[in-house]
BALOBA-1460 file (C-alpha; in Angstrom, 3 decimals):
// residues 281
<rec num="1" residu="m" x="0.000" y="0.000" z="0.000"/>
<rec num="2" residu="n" x="1.315" y="3.484" z="-0.927"/>
<rec num="3" residu="f" x="1.359" y="5.968" z="1.948"/>
<rec num="4" residu="d" x="-0.109" y="9.315" z="0.857"/>
<rec num="5" residu="f" x="2.377" y="11.570" z="2.624"/>
<rec num="6" residu="p" x="1.129" y="14.895" z="1.145"/>
<rec num="7" residu="t" x="-2.411" y="14.221" z="2.372"/>
<rec num="8" residu="f" x="-1.059" y="13.243" z="5.793"/>
<rec num="9" residu="l" x="0.885" y="16.518" z="6.046"/>
<rec num="10" residu="v" x="-2.135" y="18.606" z="5.027"/>
<rec num="11" residu="v" x="-4.446" y="16.830" z="7.487"/>
<rec num="12" residu="a" x="-1.880" y="16.906" z="10.301"/>
<rec num="13" residu="s" x="-1.205" y="20.619" z="9.728"/>
<rec num="14" residu="a" x="-4.918" y="21.436" z="9.699"/>
<rec num="15" residu="l" x="-5.582" y="19.350" z="12.816"/>
<rec num="16" residu="t" x="-2.695" y="20.589" z="14.968"/>
<rec num="17" residu="g" x="-3.037" y="24.172" z="13.761"/>
<rec num="18" residu="g" x="-6.800" y="24.111" z="14.288"/>
<rec num="19" residu="i" x="-6.501" y="22.805" z="17.850"/>
<rec num="20" residu="w" x="-3.862" y="25.417" z="18.689"/>
<rec num="21" residu="l" x="-5.939" y="28.224" z="17.132"/>
<rec num="22" residu="l" x="-9.173" y="27.208" z="18.877"/>
<rec num="23" residu="d" x="-7.392" y="27.023" z="22.196"/>
<rec num="24" residu="s" x="-5.798" y="30.452" z="21.701"/>
<rec num="25" residu="i" x="-9.128" y="32.086" z="20.788"/>
<rec num="26" residu="f" x="-11.584" y="30.338" z="23.122"/>
<rec num="27" residu="l" x="-10.078" y="28.061" z="25.765"/>
<rec num="28" residu="a" x="-6.965" y="29.937" z="26.908"/>
<rec num="29" residu="p" x="-8.879" y="33.188" z="27.660"/>
<rec num="30" residu="k" x="-11.492" y="31.150" z="29.517"/>
<rec num="31" residu="r" x="-8.806" y="29.539" z="31.696"/>
<rec num="32" residu="r" x="-7.351" y="32.955" z="32.492"/>
<rec num="33" residu="r" x="-10.763" y="34.394" z="33.369"/>
<rec num="34" residu="l" x="-11.514" y="31.436" z="35.630"/>
<rec num="35" residu="a" x="-8.220" y="31.863" z="37.441"/>
<rec num="36" residu="t" x="-8.867" y="35.608" z="37.863"/>
<rec num="37" residu="d" x="-12.405" y="34.991" z="39.207"/>
<rec num="38" residu="q" x="-10.904" y="32.638" z="41.793"/>
<rec num="39" residu="g" x="-8.434" y="35.298" z="42.835"/>
<rec num="40" residu="v" x="-5.442" y="33.264" z="41.709"/>
<rec num="41" residu="d" x="-2.307" y="34.925" z="40.383"/>
<rec num="42" residu="t" x="-1.779" y="32.915" z="37.206"/>
<rec num="43" residu="d" x="1.851" y="34.039" z="36.969"/>
<rec num="44" residu="e" x="2.598" y="32.492" z="40.351"/>
<rec num="45" residu="v" x="0.432" y="29.381" z="39.934"/>
<rec num="46" residu="p" x="1.039" y="28.137" z="36.364"/>
<rec num="47" residu="t" x="-0.910" y="24.917" z="36.944"/>
<rec num="48" residu="v" x="-4.131" y="26.929" z="36.925"/>
<rec num="49" residu="r" x="-3.519" y="28.007" z="33.328"/>
<rec num="50" residu="k" x="-1.821" y="24.810" z="32.175"/>
<rec num="51" residu="e" x="-2.788" y="23.751" z="28.656"/>
<rec num="52" residu="p" x="-4.460" y="20.406" z="28.001"/>
<rec num="53" residu="l" x="-1.973" y="17.830" z="26.771"/>
<rec num="54" residu="i" x="-3.466" y="17.728" z="23.250"/>
<rec num="55" residu="v" x="-3.057" y="21.515" z="22.954"/>
<rec num="56" residu="e" x="0.530" y="21.335" z="24.182"/>
<rec num="57" residu="y" x="1.380" y="18.660" z="21.588"/>
<rec num="58" residu="s" x="-0.424" y="20.554" z="18.823"/>
<rec num="59" residu="r" x="1.414" y="23.788" z="19.616"/>
<rec num="60" residu="s" x="4.747" y="21.909" z="19.569"/>
<rec num="61" residu="f" x="4.196" y="19.867" z="16.411"/>
<rec num="62" residu="f" x="2.323" y="22.330" z="14.200"/>
<rec num="63" residu="p" x="5.311" y="24.548" z="13.241"/>
<rec num="64" residu="v" x="7.409" y="21.500" z="12.328"/>
<rec num="65" residu="i" x="4.675" y="19.761" z="10.328"/>
<rec num="66" residu="f" x="3.683" y="22.968" z="8.558"/>
<rec num="67" residu="a" x="7.308" y="23.773" z="7.678"/>
<rec num="68" residu="v" x="7.759" y="20.290" z="6.169"/>
<rec num="69" residu="l" x="4.506" y="20.717" z="4.220"/>
<rec num="70" residu="i" x="5.642" y="24.047" z="2.739"/>
<rec num="71" residu="l" x="9.156" y="22.806" z="1.966"/>
<rec num="72" residu="r" x="7.986" y="19.540" z="0.406"/>
<rec num="73" residu="s" x="5.048" y="20.988" z="-1.511"/>
<rec num="74" residu="f" x="6.568" y="24.142" z="-2.970"/>
<rec num="75" residu="l" x="10.363" y="23.957" z="-2.809"/>
<rec num="76" residu="v" x="12.181" y="20.613" z="-2.696"/>
<rec num="77" residu="e" x="11.024" y="17.001" z="-2.327"/>
<rec num="78" residu="p" x="13.215" y="13.910" z="-1.850"/>
<rec num="79" residu="f" x="12.725" y="10.670" z="-3.796"/>
<rec num="80" residu="r" x="14.477" y="7.311" z="-3.918"/>
<rec num="81" residu="i" x="15.349" y="5.561" z="-7.197"/>
<rec num="82" residu="p" x="13.955" y="1.985" z="-7.027"/>
<rec num="83" residu="s" x="14.861" y="0.731" z="-10.517"/>
<rec num="84" residu="g" x="17.568" y="0.935" z="-13.169"/>
<rec num="85" residu="s" x="15.498" y="2.612" z="-15.899"/>
<rec num="86" residu="m" x="17.575" y="5.808" z="-15.719"/>
<rec num="87" residu="m" x="21.008" y="4.167" z="-15.674"/>
<rec num="88" residu="p" x="23.742" y="5.294" z="-16.072"/>
<rec num="89" residu="t" x="22.518" y="8.754" z="-14.971"/>
<rec num="90" residu="l" x="20.746" y="7.452" z="-11.859"/>
<rec num="91" residu="l" x="21.447" y="4.193" z="-10.065"/>
<rec num="92" residu="v" x="19.279" y="1.978" z="-7.888"/>
<rec num="93" residu="g" x="19.507" y="3.334" z="-4.354"/>
<rec num="94" residu="d" x="20.138" y="6.964" z="-5.295"/>
<rec num="95" residu="f" x="18.229" y="9.442" z="-3.162"/>
<rec num="96" residu="i" x="17.489" y="12.500" z="-5.263"/>
<rec num="97" residu="l" x="16.174" y="16.026" z="-4.746"/>
<rec num="98" residu="v" x="13.461" y="17.459" z="-6.969"/>
<rec num="99" residu="n" x="12.801" y="21.140" z="-7.575"/>
<rec num="100" residu="k" x="9.049" y="21.530" z="-7.017"/>
<rec num="101" residu="f" x="8.689" y="25.018" z="-8.531"/>
<rec num="102" residu="s" x="10.513" y="24.450" z="-11.846"/>
<rec num="103" residu="y" x="7.240" y="23.900" z="-13.693"/>
<rec num="104" residu="g" x="4.922" y="26.073" z="-11.616"/>
<rec num="105" residu="i" x="3.540" y="26.218" z="-8.091"/>
<rec num="106" residu="r" x="0.872" y="23.588" z="-7.408"/>
<rec num="107" residu="l" x="-1.438" y="23.079" z="-4.465"/>
<rec num="108" residu="p" x="-0.593" y="19.970" z="-2.415"/>
<rec num="109" residu="v" x="-2.958" y="16.983" z="-2.779"/>
<rec num="110" residu="l" x="-5.086" y="18.768" z="-5.424"/>
<rec num="111" residu="n" x="-2.020" y="19.192" z="-7.690"/>
<rec num="112" residu="k" x="-3.663" y="22.238" z="-9.237"/>
<rec num="113" residu="k" x="-1.209" y="24.737" z="-10.734"/>
<rec num="114" residu="i" x="-1.756" y="28.204" z="-9.282"/>
<rec num="115" residu="i" x="1.361" y="30.008" z="-10.559"/>
<rec num="116" residu="e" x="3.015" y="29.503" z="-13.961"/>
<rec num="117" residu="l" x="6.820" y="29.538" z="-13.721"/>
<rec num="118" residu="g" x="8.117" y="27.439" z="-16.609"/>
<rec num="119" residu="d" x="7.708" y="24.358" z="-18.771"/>
<rec num="120" residu="p" x="9.790" y="21.185" z="-19.170"/>
<rec num="121" residu="q" x="12.478" y="21.380" z="-21.822"/>
<rec num="122" residu="r" x="13.965" y="18.588" z="-23.916"/>
<rec num="123" residu="g" x="16.543" y="16.772" z="-21.826"/>
<rec num="124" residu="d" x="15.048" y="17.592" z="-18.412"/>
<rec num="125" residu="p" x="15.050" y="14.688" z="-15.925"/>
<rec num="126" residu="v" x="11.513" y="14.933" z="-14.527"/>
<rec num="127" residu="v" x="9.546" y="13.246" z="-11.774"/>
<rec num="128" residu="f" x="5.868" y="12.750" z="-12.557"/>
<rec num="129" residu="r" x="2.864" y="10.763" z="-11.441"/>
<rec num="130" residu="y" x="2.575" y="7.660" z="-13.621"/>
<rec num="131" residu="p" x="-0.561" y="8.229" z="-15.758"/>
<rec num="132" residu="k" x="-1.827" y="4.659" z="-15.323"/>
<rec num="133" residu="q" x="-1.272" y="4.687" z="-11.540"/>
<rec num="134" residu="p" x="-1.226" y="8.332" z="-10.390"/>
<rec num="135" residu="w" x="-0.243" y="7.370" z="-6.845"/>
<rec num="136" residu="v" x="3.109" y="6.042" z="-8.167"/>
<rec num="137" residu="d" x="5.984" y="8.432" z="-8.976"/>
<rec num="138" residu="y" x="8.234" y="7.846" z="-12.007"/>
<rec num="139" residu="i" x="11.371" y="9.594" z="-13.199"/>
<rec num="140" residu="k" x="12.288" y="9.783" z="-16.894"/>
<rec num="141" residu="r" x="13.884" y="12.247" z="-19.302"/>
<rec num="142" residu="v" x="11.788" y="14.614" z="-21.423"/>
<rec num="143" residu="i" x="12.428" y="13.739" z="-25.064"/>
<rec num="144" residu="a" x="9.737" y="15.743" z="-26.839"/>
<rec num="145" residu="v" x="7.593" y="18.737" z="-25.853"/>
<rec num="146" residu="p" x="4.280" y="20.005" z="-27.264"/>
<rec num="147" residu="g" x="4.484" y="20.526" z="-31.017"/>
<rec num="148" residu="d" x="7.454" y="18.183" z="-31.503"/>
<rec num="149" residu="t" x="7.348" y="15.195" z="-33.833"/>
<rec num="150" residu="i" x="9.136" y="12.200" z="-32.308"/>
<rec num="151" residu="h" x="10.356" y="8.890" z="-33.706"/>
<rec num="152" residu="y" x="12.708" y="6.162" z="-32.477"/>
<rec num="153" residu="r" x="14.277" y="3.749" z="-34.930"/>
<rec num="154" residu="n" x="17.362" y="1.498" z="-34.725"/>
<rec num="155" residu="k" x="18.170" y="2.884" z="-31.249"/>
<rec num="156" residu="v" x="18.293" y="6.462" z="-32.583"/>
<rec num="157" residu="l" x="15.965" y="9.332" z="-31.678"/>
<rec num="158" residu="y" x="14.521" y="11.646" z="-34.303"/>
<rec num="159" residu="v" x="12.966" y="14.908" z="-33.105"/>
<rec num="160" residu="n" x="11.292" y="17.078" z="-35.736"/>
<rec num="161" residu="g" x="13.064" y="15.045" z="-38.396"/>
<rec num="162" residu="k" x="16.494" y="15.762" z="-36.892"/>
<rec num="163" residu="t" x="18.764" y="12.926" z="-35.741"/>
<rec num="164" residu="m" x="19.784" y="13.134" z="-32.088"/>
<rec num="165" residu="s" x="23.420" y="12.041" z="-32.423"/>
<rec num="166" residu="q" x="24.987" y="9.408" z="-30.179"/>
<rec num="167" residu="t" x="28.717" y="9.080" z="-29.490"/>
<rec num="168" residu="p" x="29.720" y="5.631" z="-28.149"/>
<rec num="169" residu="v" x="32.147" y="5.825" z="-25.211"/>
<rec num="170" residu="g" x="32.647" y="2.125" z="-24.479"/>
<rec num="171" residu="r" x="31.064" y="-0.732" z="-22.583"/>
<rec num="172" residu="y" x="29.325" y="-0.090" z="-19.286"/>
<rec num="173" residu="t" x="30.459" y="-1.730" z="-16.054"/>
<rec num="174" residu="g" x="27.653" y="-1.981" z="-13.534"/>
<rec num="175" residu="v" x="27.934" y="-2.194" z="-9.759"/>
<rec num="176" residu="g" x="25.562" y="-3.332" z="-7.041"/>
<rec num="177" residu="s" x="22.003" y="-3.694" z="-8.263"/>
<rec num="178" residu="g" x="23.066" y="-2.490" z="-11.699"/>
<rec num="179" residu="v" x="25.652" y="-5.189" z="-12.334"/>
<rec num="180" residu="r" x="23.307" y="-6.928" z="-14.791"/>
<rec num="181" residu="m" x="23.799" y="-4.016" z="-17.196"/>
<rec num="182" residu="t" x="27.515" y="-4.731" z="-17.476"/>
<rec num="183" residu="g" x="28.455" y="-5.001" z="-21.150"/>
<rec num="184" residu="a" x="25.786" y="-2.632" z="-22.464"/>
<rec num="185" residu="i" x="26.939" y="0.047" z="-24.904"/>
<rec num="186" residu="m" x="27.325" y="3.409" z="-23.198"/>
<rec num="187" residu="a" x="26.932" y="6.492" z="-25.355"/>
<rec num="188" residu="v" x="26.585" y="10.253" z="-24.986"/>
<rec num="189" residu="e" x="23.424" y="11.473" z="-26.679"/>
<rec num="190" residu="d" x="23.050" y="15.038" z="-27.886"/>
<rec num="191" residu="l" x="19.384" y="15.816" z="-27.318"/>
<rec num="192" residu="d" x="19.205" y="19.033" z="-29.340"/>
<rec num="193" residu="g" x="21.982" y="20.668" z="-27.301"/>
<rec num="194" residu="t" x="21.608" y="18.713" z="-24.043"/>
<rec num="195" residu="d" x="24.229" y="15.997" z="-23.596"/>
<rec num="196" residu="h" x="23.491" y="13.016" z="-21.384"/>
<rec num="197" residu="s" x="24.547" y="9.360" z="-21.131"/>
<rec num="198" residu="v" x="22.442" y="6.422" z="-22.295"/>
<rec num="199" residu="l" x="22.763" y="2.628" z="-22.211"/>
<rec num="200" residu="i" x="21.881" y="0.587" z="-25.289"/>
<rec num="201" residu="n" x="21.497" y="-3.130" z="-25.917"/>
<rec num="202" residu="p" x="21.819" y="-3.547" z="-29.706"/>
<rec num="203" residu="l" x="20.197" y="-6.995" z="-29.553"/>
<rec num="204" residu="a" x="16.972" y="-5.726" z="-27.963"/>
<rec num="205" residu="p" x="14.036" y="-4.465" z="-30.079"/>
<rec num="206" residu="d" x="13.429" y="-0.716" z="-30.314"/>
<rec num="207" residu="l" x="10.004" y="-1.197" z="-28.747"/>
<rec num="208" residu="p" x="9.798" y="-3.643" z="-25.822"/>
<rec num="209" residu="m" x="7.123" y="-6.331" z="-25.914"/>
<rec num="210" residu="g" x="3.672" y="-4.784" z="-25.739"/>
<rec num="211" residu="c" x="4.872" y="-1.241" z="-26.535"/>
<rec num="212" residu="r" x="2.976" y="0.165" z="-29.511"/>
<rec num="213" residu="v" x="3.083" y="3.979" z="-29.260"/>
<rec num="214" residu="l" x="5.663" y="4.446" z="-32.046"/>
<rec num="215" residu="s" x="4.941" y="1.237" z="-33.930"/>
<rec num="216" residu="q" x="3.126" y="3.092" z="-36.758"/>
<rec num="217" residu="g" x="5.822" y="5.728" z="-37.201"/>
<rec num="218" residu="p" x="6.421" y="9.281" z="-35.889"/>
<rec num="219" residu="i" x="3.866" y="10.988" z="-33.639"/>
<rec num="220" residu="t" x="3.303" y="14.680" z="-32.886"/>
<rec num="221" residu="i" x="3.017" y="15.726" z="-29.262"/>
<rec num="222" residu="p" x="-0.223" y="17.604" z="-28.462"/>
<rec num="223" residu="e" x="-0.429" y="20.681" z="-26.248"/>
<rec num="224" residu="g" x="-0.067" y="20.003" z="-22.534"/>
<rec num="225" residu="h" x="1.716" y="16.653" z="-22.953"/>
<rec num="226" residu="y" x="5.285" y="15.321" z="-22.967"/>
<rec num="227" residu="f" x="7.067" y="12.277" z="-24.374"/>
<rec num="228" residu="v" x="9.522" y="10.766" z="-21.871"/>
<rec num="229" residu="m" x="12.057" y="7.942" z="-21.992"/>
<rec num="230" residu="g" x="14.519" y="6.321" z="-19.601"/>
<rec num="231" residu="d" x="18.245" y="6.663" z="-20.232"/>
<rec num="232" residu="n" x="18.499" y="2.872" z="-19.969"/>
<rec num="233" residu="r" x="16.782" y="2.671" z="-23.333"/>
<rec num="234" residu="d" x="16.149" y="-1.063" z="-23.492"/>
<rec num="235" residu="n" x="15.132" y="-1.454" z="-19.839"/>
<rec num="236" residu="s" x="12.593" y="1.300" z="-19.334"/>
<rec num="237" residu="n" x="8.817" y="1.378" z="-19.096"/>
<rec num="238" residu="d" x="8.179" y="4.773" z="-20.668"/>
<rec num="239" residu="s" x="6.170" y="6.742" z="-23.263"/>
<rec num="240" residu="r" x="6.921" y="4.131" z="-25.906"/>
<rec num="241" residu="c" x="4.700" y="1.761" z="-23.914"/>
<rec num="242" residu="w" x="1.975" y="3.724" z="-22.154"/>
<rec num="243" residu="g" x="1.870" y="7.089" z="-23.923"/>
<rec num="244" residu="l" x="2.345" y="10.718" z="-22.944"/>
<rec num="245" residu="v" x="2.658" y="12.517" z="-19.610"/>
<rec num="246" residu="p" x="-0.012" y="15.207" z="-19.069"/>
<rec num="247" residu="d" x="1.169" y="18.527" z="-17.655"/>
<rec num="248" residu="e" x="-0.988" y="18.047" z="-14.553"/>
<rec num="249" residu="n" x="1.013" y="14.919" z="-13.648"/>
<rec num="250" residu="l" x="4.334" y="16.748" z="-13.418"/>
<rec num="251" residu="v" x="5.973" y="16.856" z="-9.985"/>
<rec num="252" residu="g" x="9.267" y="18.631" z="-10.655"/>
<rec num="253" residu="k" x="12.772" y="18.584" z="-12.077"/>
<rec num="254" residu="a" x="15.433" y="16.336" z="-10.503"/>
<rec num="255" residu="f" x="18.656" y="18.243" z="-9.825"/>
<rec num="256" residu="g" x="20.876" y="16.422" z="-7.327"/>
<rec num="257" residu="i" x="21.778" y="13.237" z="-5.444"/>
<rec num="258" residu="w" x="22.007" y="13.613" z="-1.674"/>
<rec num="259" residu="m" x="22.504" y="9.949" z="-0.703"/>
<rec num="260" residu="n" x="23.020" y="6.492" z="-2.171"/>
<rec num="261" residu="w" x="22.166" y="3.252" z="-0.388"/>
<rec num="262" residu="d" x="22.285" y="0.040" z="-2.418"/>
<rec num="263" residu="s" x="22.213" y="-3.162" z="-0.360"/>
<rec num="264" residu="e" x="23.774" y="-5.023" z="-3.303"/>
<rec num="265" residu="i" x="27.020" y="-3.025" z="-3.088"/>
<rec num="266" residu="d" x="29.883" y="-5.056" z="-1.644"/>
<rec num="267" residu="a" x="30.713" y="-2.581" z="1.106"/>
<rec num="268" residu="f" x="29.724" y="-1.653" z="4.651"/>
<rec num="269" residu="p" x="27.810" y="0.519" z="4.881"/>
<rec num="270" residu="p" x="26.479" y="-0.119" z="1.334"/>
<rec num="271" residu="i" x="26.919" y="3.482" z="0.218"/>
<rec num="272" residu="a" x="28.473" y="4.763" z="-3.008"/>
<rec num="273" residu="w" x="30.101" y="7.775" z="-1.386"/>
<rec num="274" residu="e" x="31.258" y="9.276" z="-4.681"/>
<rec num="275" residu="r" x="27.633" y="9.800" z="-5.771"/>
<rec num="276" residu="i" x="26.674" y="11.986" z="-2.801"/>
<rec num="277" residu="g" x="26.378" y="15.609" z="-3.869"/>
<rec num="278" residu="k" x="26.456" y="14.769" z="-7.574"/>
<rec num="279" residu="g" x="24.311" y="16.880" z="-9.883"/>
<rec num="280" residu="i" x="21.867" y="15.330" z="-12.343"/>
<rec num="281" residu="e" x="22.448" y="16.188" z="-15.991"/>
């Protein structure tokens, strides 16, 4: 079961903040009046004006919960990479940071955009809610934006009829959970001015089994949608299989790795220290 953390933060903030506010407006003044009517100096006898335990907890937790809600909803959100679909750029066990305001400010839970700030560009590594299961977050690279015509043939991308060049740099050597990709061809792809690394298996079909989006030839991306692919081209469940990402499903742009923890690494602790603090191209 997926835990809906944004909803939890909104509910927890509303509950703790509401209890604290109600106590400040109604209950706290009543306690002070009662103490005054009894002729008690509330400064000398604090037990007379002591808050109920639930109010004390709410007052303590609300600022923390609300700060996390604001930070996570509008600024930066952490994610963990569970699969190898973005290798070699991102590895299994990478913990990444995502800029939440790159593509506009959205309300938490409702995901409604309230402020326009920018749009995804070709080459952006983006986190989005998987269209077929919106409660699941995916990360892929934006390959085509609205108005683009996209095609993929013989492991090569074509955007608006232009070949996105690939420069082979050798065979890939995987580590930890990614060791199974050892031997794949590693190349640097120029995505219309944005260079990034990809892995290619020349023996695999261009479209994995069951993927039909590009089977009839090039497609043109409609307004408000994006075509995304994983950098591990032959091991990625992406737009070739299930279609386009609507703008309303966007979460943000990935920009950095703050931790890596892969239990398959032969080390203790199983951390790839060299990946910590690495930017995401």
